C-alpha positions as CSV (number, residue, x, y, z in Angstrom):
1,M,0.0,0.0,0.0
2,C,1.3,3.4,-0.9
3,I,0.1,6.6,0.8
4,A,0.9,10.2,0.0
5,L,1.5,12.6,2.9
6,V,0.9,16.2,1.8
7,G,2.3,18.8,4.2
8,G,4.1,18.2,7.4
9,M,7.7,19.1,8.5
10,D,10.8,18.4,6.5
11,R,12.8,17.5,9.6
12,L,10.4,14.7,10.4
13,K,10.4,13.1,6.9
14,S,12.5,10.1,7.9
15,E,10.4,9.6,11.0
16,Y,7.2,9.8,9.0
17,E,8.5,7.1,6.6
18,K,9.8,4.9,9.5
19,R,6.5,5.1,11.3
20,A,4.5,4.3,8.1
21,G,6.8,1.3,7.5
22,E,5.8,-0.1,10.9
23,Y,2.2,-0.2,9.5
24,G,3.4,-1.9,6.3
25,V,2.9,1.2,4.3
26,R,5.2,3.0,1.8
27,L,4.9,6.7,2.4
28,C,5.6,9.4,-0.2
29,H,6.0,12.8,1.5
30,F,5.2,15.9,-0.4
31,K,6.0,19.1,1.5
32,R,4.6,21.3,-1.2
33,G,3.4,21.0,-4.8
34,C,6.1,19.8,-7.2
35,P,6.3,19.1,-10.9
36,R,3.6,16.6,-11.9
37,F,2.2,16.7,-8.4
38,A,-1.3,15.8,-9.4
39,K,-0.1,13.0,-11.6
40,R,2.0,11.5,-8.8
41,L,-1.0,11.5,-6.5
42,A,-3.1,9.5,-9.0
43,N,-1.2,6.3,-8.2
44,M,-1.7,6.5,-4.4
45,D,-4.0,4.2,-2.4
46,A,-4.8,7.0,0.1
47,I,-3.8,10.6,0.8
48,V,-3.1,12.2,4.2
49,I,-3.1,16.0,4.4
50,F,-1.6,17.9,7.3
51,T,-3.6,21.1,7.0
52,N,-1.5,23.3,9.2
53,K,1.7,22.8,7.2
54,V,0.7,22.9,3.6
55,S,-0.1,25.5,1.0
56,H,-3.7,26.1,0.0
57,N,-2.8,25.3,-3.6
58,A,-1.3,21.9,-2.7
59,K,-4.3,21.1,-0.6
60,R,-6.7,22.0,-3.4
61,T,-4.7,20.0,-5.9
62,A,-4.6,16.9,-3.6
63,L,-8.4,17.1,-2.9
64,S,-9.3,17.5,-6.5
65,R,-7.1,14.6,-7.6
66,A,-8.6,12.4,-4.8
67,R,-12.2,13.2,-5.9
68,A,-11.4,12.5,-9.5
69,G,-9.7,9.2,-8.7
70,G,-11.9,8.0,-5.8
71,I,-8.9,8.1,-3.5
72,P,-9.6,8.2,0.2
73,V,-8.4,11.3,2.0
74,V,-7.7,11.9,5.7
75,M,-7.1,15.5,6.8
76,C,-5.5,16.4,10.1
77,H,-4.7,19.8,11.5
78,S,-1.6,18.8,13.5
79,C,1.5,17.3,11.9
80,G,3.2,15.2,14.6
81,L,4.1,11.5,14.5
82,K,1.1,10.6,16.7
83,S,-1.2,12.4,14.3
84,L,0.3,10.4,11.4
85,E,-0.3,7.2,13.4
86,R,-4.0,8.0,14.0
87,C,-4.4,8.8,10.3
88,L,-2.8,5.5,9.3
89,E,-4.9,3.6,11.7
90,C,-8.0,5.2,10.2
91,I,-6.9,4.3,6.7
92,M,-6.1,0.7,7.6
93,K,-9.6,0.2,9.2
94,V,-11.3,1.5,6.1
95,N,-9.2,-0.6,3.8
96,F,-9.5,-3.8,5.8
97,K,-13.3,-3.4,5.7
98,A,-13.1,-2.9,2.0
99,G,-11.1,-6.1,1.6
100,F,-7.7,-4.6,0.9
101,T,-4.5,-5.8,2.7
102,P,-1.2,-3.9,3.0
103,A,1.4,-5.0,0.5
């Protein structure tokens, strides 16, 4: 399973990835919009948006791509490791109910 993290802090990138790995998830961290940002989000299984550390444009792009592709989105105002854990747990519950298992 591959999840996009939009927003958050650069200094926690390795910790975000490590924590996601504990859940069996590959995490792609996008601090801000980048070239082909919307296209890169299209291949994700879910999107987590940390709303307090992201630009409005990146948030809008992520939400519109998620709506267009039917990708689940979890938004959280804080951007700590515990917040990421709660978001991952939420995504895992939804995906297990839908019959998906982490790769």
